[in-house]
C-alpha positions in Angstrom: 146.1 139.4 -29.0 149.6 140.2 -30.0 151.9 137.2 -30.5 149.0 134.8 -30.7 147.9 132.4 -33.4 145.1 129.9 -34.0 145.2 126.3 -35.3 148.2 125.3 -33.2 148.3 121.7 -32.0 150.4 121.0 -29.0 152.2 117.7 -28.4 154.5 117.0 -25.5 158.0 115.7 -26.3 157.0 112.1 -25.8 153.8 112.5 -27.9 151.6 111.1 -25.1 149.4 114.2 -24.5 148.0 116.7 -27.0 145.6 119.6 -27.2 144.4 122.2 -29.7 144.0 125.6 -27.9 141.9 128.3 -29.4 145.0 130.6 -29.2 148.7 129.8 -28.9 150.6 132.8 -27.6 154.3 133.5 -27.6 154.7 136.9 -26.0 157.9 138.8 -26.5 157.5 141.2 -23.5 156.1 141.1 -20.0 153.4 143.6 -21.2 152.2 141.1 -23.8 152.0 138.4 -21.1 149.9 140.8 -19.0 147.7 141.6 -21.9 147.0 137.9 -22.6 145.9 137.4 -19.0 143.7 140.5 -19.0 142.1 139.5 -22.2 141.4 136.0 -20.8 140.0 137.5 -17.6 137.7 139.8 -19.6 136.4 137.1 -21.9 136.1 134.2 -19.4 138.9 132.2 -21.0 141.4 130.0 -19.3 145.2 130.2 -19.6 147.8 127.5 -19.2 151.6 127.9 -19.8 154.0 125.4 -21.4 157.8 125.4 -21.5 159.8 122.7 -23.2 156.9 120.2 -23.2 158.9 117.6 -21.3 156.1 116.8 -18.8 153.9 113.7 -19.0 151.2 115.1 -16.7 148.3 117.0 -18.3 149.3 120.2 -16.6 149.3 122.4 -19.7 146.2 121.0 -21.6 143.6 123.6 -22.5 141.0 124.4 -25.2 141.4 128.2 -24.6 144.8 129.9 -24.4 148.2 128.2 -24.2 151.2 130.5 -23.5 154.8 129.7 -24.4 157.6 131.9 -23.1 160.4 130.8 -25.6 160.7 134.5 -26.6 161.4 135.5 -23.0 164.7 133.8 -22.7 167.4 136.3 -21.7 169.8 136.3 -18.8 168.9 139.8 -17.5 171.7 140.2 -14.9 174.4 138.3 -13.1 176.1 139.3 -9.8 179.3 137.3 -9.0 179.5 139.0 -5.6 176.2 137.6 -4.4 176.3 134.6 -6.8 172.8 135.5 -8.1 171.4 135.5 -11.6 168.2 137.1 -12.8 166.7 135.4 -15.9 163.6 135.3 -18.0 161.8 132.1 -17.5 161.5 130.9 -21.0 165.3 130.2 -21.2 166.1 126.5 -21.6 168.6 125.0 -19.1 170.9 124.0 -22.0 171.2 127.7 -22.9 171.3 129.0 -19.3 174.2 127.0 -18.0 176.8 128.2 -20.6 175.7 131.8 -20.1 176.1 131.5 -16.3 179.5 130.0 -16.9 180.6 133.2 -18.8 179.9 135.0 -15.5 181.8 132.2 -13.6 178.5 131.1 -12.1 176.9 127.7 -12.0 173.7 126.0 -10.8 173.9 124.0 -7.6 172.4 121.0 -9.3 170.7 119.8 -12.4 168.3 117.0 -13.4 169.1 114.3 -15.9 168.5 116.5 -19.0 168.8 120.2 -19.9 166.0 120.5 -22.4 163.4 122.1 -20.1 162.8 125.8 -19.5 163.8 127.1 -16.1 160.2 127.9 -15.4 158.9 124.4 -16.2 161.7 122.6 -14.4 161.2 124.5 -11.2 157.4 124.7 -11.3 157.0 120.9 -11.4 159.7 120.1 -8.7 162.3 118.7 -11.1 165.3 117.4 -9.3 168.8 116.0 -9.7 170.5 113.8 -7.1 172.5 114.4 -3.9 171.2 114.0 -0.3 172.7 117.3 0.6 171.2 119.2 -2.3 167.6 120.3 -2.8 165.6 120.1 -6.0 165.9 122.8 -8.7 163.2 125.0 -7.2 165.2 125.5 -4.0 167.6 127.5 -6.1 164.9 130.1 -6.7 165.2 133.0 -4.3 162.9 135.5 -6.1 160.4 135.6 -8.8 158.1 137.9 -10.8 154.6 136.6 -11.7 151.6 137.9 -13.6 148.7 136.9 -11.4 145.1 136.0 -12.4 144.1 139.6 -12.0 146.6 140.7 -14.6 148.9 142.4 -12.0 152.6 141.9 -11.5 153.7 140.5 -8.2 157.3 140.2 -6.9 158.0 137.5 -4.4 161.3 137.2 -2.5 162.9 136.1 0.8 161.0 138.7 2.7 157.8 136.7 2.0 159.0 133.1 2.8 155.5 131.7 2.9 154.7 132.9 -0.6 158.1 131.9 -1.9 157.6 128.4 -0.6 154.2 128.3 -2.4 155.5 129.7 -5.6 158.6 127.6 -6.0 156.6 124.6 -7.1 153.4 126.2 -8.4 152.3 123.9 -11.3 151.1 127.0 -13.2 148.3 127.5 -10.7 149.3 130.9 -9.4 150.0 132.8 -12.6 152.7 133.1 -15.3 156.2 133.5 -13.8 158.1 135.7 -16.2 161.4 136.2 -14.2 163.3 134.2 -11.6 166.3 135.0 -9.5 168.6 132.0 -9.0 170.9 131.5 -6.1 173.9 130.2 -8.0 177.3 128.8 -6.9 180.8 129.4 -8.3 181.2 127.6 -11.7 182.7 124.2 -11.0 183.9 120.8 -12.4 182.9 117.3 -11.1 184.5 113.9 -11.2 182.3 111.1 -12.5 182.9 107.5 -11.4 180.8 104.5 -12.4 180.5 101.1 -10.8 178.8 97.9 -11.9 177.3 96.1 -9.0 175.2 93.0 -8.2 171.7 94.0 -7.2 172.0 92.7 -3.7 175.4 94.3 -3.1 174.2 97.6 -4.5 171.4 97.6 -1.9 173.8 96.8 0.9 176.1 99.7 -0.1 173.5 102.5 -0.8 174.0 104.1 2.6 177.8 104.0 2.3 177.8 105.4 -1.2 175.5 108.3 0.0 177.7 108.9 3.0 180.9 109.2 1.0 179.8 111.0 -2.1 178.1 114.3 -2.9 175.8 112.9 -5.6 174.8 109.3 -6.1 172.6 107.8 -8.9 171.6 104.2 -9.5 170.5 102.7 -12.8 168.9 99.3 -12.4 169.2 97.4 -15.7 166.0 95.3 -15.8 165.1 93.3 -18.9 165.5 93.6 -21.8 168.3 96.1 -20.9 170.0 93.9 -18.2 169.6 90.7 -16.2 167.7 92.1 -13.1 171.0 91.6 -11.3 172.9 94.5 -12.7 173.0 98.0 -11.1 175.1 100.8 -12.3 176.0 103.2 -9.5 177.5 106.6 -10.5 179.0 109.1 -8.2 179.6 112.8 -9.1 181.9 114.7 -6.7 184.2 117.7 -6.5 187.6 116.4 -8.0 189.6 114.5 -5.4 186.8 113.8 -3.1 184.3 110.9 -2.7 184.7 107.2 -3.0 183.3 103.7 -2.9 182.8 101.5 0.1 185.7 99.1 0.9 186.0 96.1 -1.3 185.4 97.6 -4.8 187.6 96.5 -7.7 188.6 98.1 -10.9 188.2 96.6 -14.4 191.4 96.5 -16.6 191.8 99.6 -18.7 193.1 97.9 -21.8 190.5 96.8 -24.4 191.4 93.1 -24.1 190.8 93.1 -20.4 187.6 95.0 -20.7 186.2 92.6 -23.2 187.3 89.6 -21.2 185.3 90.9 -18.2 182.3 92.4 -20.0 180.2 89.6 -18.6 180.2 91.4 -15.3 177.9 93.9 -16.9 175.4 91.2 -17.9 175.5 89.1 -14.7 177.7 90.6 -11.9 178.4 88.0 -9.3 179.2 90.2 -6.3 180.6 93.4 -5.1 181.0 96.6 -7.1 183.5 97.1 -9.8 184.7 100.5 -11.0 184.7 100.7 -14.7 184.7 104.5 -15.6 186.2 107.7 -14.2 186.6 111.1 -15.7 186.3 114.9 -15.0 184.3 117.6 -16.7 182.1 120.7 -16.4 179.2 120.1 -14.0 176.5 120.5 -16.6 178.0 117.7 -18.7 178.7 115.4 -15.8 175.2 115.7 -14.2 173.2 115.3 -17.4 172.8 112.9 -20.3 171.8 113.5 -23.9 168.1 113.4 -24.6 167.6 109.9 -25.8 165.4 109.4 -28.9 163.3 106.8 -27.0 159.7 107.9 -26.7 158.3 106.7 -23.4 156.1 107.4 -20.4 157.7 107.8 -17.0 156.3 107.5 -13.4 158.5 108.6 -10.5 157.8 108.7 -6.7 159.7 110.2 -3.9 159.8 108.0 -0.8 161.4 108.6 2.6 165.1 107.8 2.1 165.0 105.2 4.9 162.6 103.1 2.7 164.9 102.9 -0.3 166.1 99.3 0.1 162.6 98.0 1.0 161.1 99.7 -2.1 163.7 98.2 -4.4 163.3 94.7 -2.9 159.5 95.0 -3.3 159.8 96.2 -6.9 162.2 93.3 -7.7 159.6 90.8 -6.5 157.0 92.4 -8.7 159.3 92.3 -11.7 160.2 88.7 -11.1 156.6 87.6 -10.5 155.1 89.4 -13.5 158.2 89.1 -15.8 157.8 92.8 -16.5 160.1 94.6 -18.9 161.0 98.3 -19.2 162.2 100.4 -22.0 164.8 102.3 -19.9 166.7 101.5 -16.6 164.9 102.1 -13.3 166.5 105.3 -12.0 167.2 106.0 -8.3 168.2 109.4 -7.0 168.3 111.2 -3.7 167.2 114.7 -2.7 167.5 116.9 0.4 164.4 117.9 2.4 162.9 121.4 1.7 160.0 123.6 2.9 158.3 124.1 -0.5 154.6 123.5 0.0 154.1 121.1 -2.9 157.6 119.7 -3.2 157.7 115.9 -2.9 160.7 116.4 -0.7 158.7 118.7 1.7 159.8 118.0 5.3 162.0 114.9 4.6 165.0 113.6 2.7 163.8 111.4 -0.1 164.8 108.8 -2.6 163.2 109.1 -6.0 162.5 105.9 -7.9 161.5 106.3 -11.5 160.3 103.7 -14.1 160.2 104.6 -17.8 158.7 102.4 -20.4 156.5 102.1 -23.5 154.2 100.6 -24.7 153.5 98.5 -21.6 153.5 101.6 -19.3 150.0 101.0 -17.9 150.9 97.4 -16.8 154.1 98.6 -15.2 152.7 101.6 -13.4 149.7 99.6 -12.0 152.2 97.4 -10.2 154.8 100.2 -9.5 152.6 102.9 -7.9 150.9 101.0 -5.1 154.2 99.9 -3.7 155.6 103.4 -3.5 152.4 104.9 -2.2 152.3 102.4 0.6 155.8 103.4 1.6 154.8 107.1 2.0 155.7 108.1 -1.6 154.7 111.3 -3.3 154.7 111.5 -7.2 156.7 113.8 -9.3 154.2 116.4 -10.4 155.4 116.4 -14.0 155.3 112.7 -14.6 152.6 110.0 -14.9 150.7 109.2 -11.8 147.2 108.0 -10.7 146.1 110.0 -7.7 142.8 110.9 -6.1 142.2 114.3 -4.5 142.0 112.7 -1.1 145.4 110.9 -1.6 147.0 114.1 -2.7 145.7 116.0 0.4 146.9 113.1 2.7 150.4 113.3 1.1 150.7 117.0 2.1 148.7 117.2 5.4 150.4 120.4 6.6 150.8 122.3 3.3 148.0 121.4 0.9 145.5 123.9 2.2 148.1 126.6 2.5 148.9 126.2 -1.2 145.2 126.4 -2.1 144.8 129.6 -0.1 147.7 131.2 -2.0 146.2 130.0 -5.2 142.8 131.7 -4.3 144.7 134.9 -3.5 146.7 134.9 -6.7 144.0 133.6 -9.1 140.6 134.5 -7.5 138.7 134.1 -10.8 140.3 130.8 -11.8 142.0 132.1 -15.0 144.8 129.5 -14.6 142.6 126.5 -14.4 142.2 123.3 -16.4 140.9 119.9 -15.5 144.1 118.9 -13.7 144.2 122.1 -11.6 140.5 122.0 -10.8 140.6 118.3 -9.8 143.4 118.8 -7.3 143.2 122.4 -6.1 139.8 124.1 -6.7 
């Protein structure tokens, strides 16, 4: 097969999952993608697709054919009149956003990093934060996919049921080669950061969400912080947003900052603003990829359960004296209609724990709490889930997705152990 090699060993970014496919394929054209699928169908092989390799879930693992779309990474067309962009799906977000900016377009939201391909980020339900903003897949208004029969299929707004199945598809429907993104006008945001006592942060979450477009919490548990420290960041159109009444501002001169640095280690009460600046949205919404290899588990719970969840997690951390490699991250996402989206049917709060090497211990305590509160896991991260649990989490949409999968991949070309376990 053109563009394919043997003896390739795949590792995800965090070096937590690996496989050695018989063929590793990097097609340069849609025709080559189609030929890979037809060859697999004819020889009884299985195909999985990988983007930037930033998932912790074993979605891409295969012994047969692993396809990477890095060579399909062009912005095909932009339309400032309709605010739409048509792009090949191998493009990384860090390359996409500056090219959109050249056309004075922007993405409505981004996740915490921009290393992923647009295909991988949307197919797994990757999200940013903002109770009025959906996850990245909701920005997809059309797509082109090579199905399990080797045929091309276009899906758009005229087929809403299929579009809602394909937005978060986990690679189970086919290989998506192009997407049409509903963009917004290019924009800047204002970033403000507050350091808060844990209890005060929980009391103010609803107020922060009511007054700001985007809100994110970083809870600095040991060894990063004292379990009492929460950093709340807001990201708003310049001149809008704000904190609840009663916040203070740290001195801006260095001597004053150093004198009050103890507030970061052990804040005694309230929320204190310590940072404020403006910039292009893709820089404000994201952070550099930290060179800290780790595993991450993240669940989306009904937003009304946010405080209860964090209080329960604090009890677990206190009782077990658990430590984490990175802060616990809390974000908020608008409800959507995508069949396998963790935000399907309800506004949600995502709570994520990232650590290494004690990930198993942390996740064993972390997951049951969030499952009991009606949580659904991020499909691209670590989770422990039975088939029955997954079906119960999506009572109205799970079978609909499986029916679409059967239509698009009747011979199971896009199957591996993960897909088979949950959807076949």
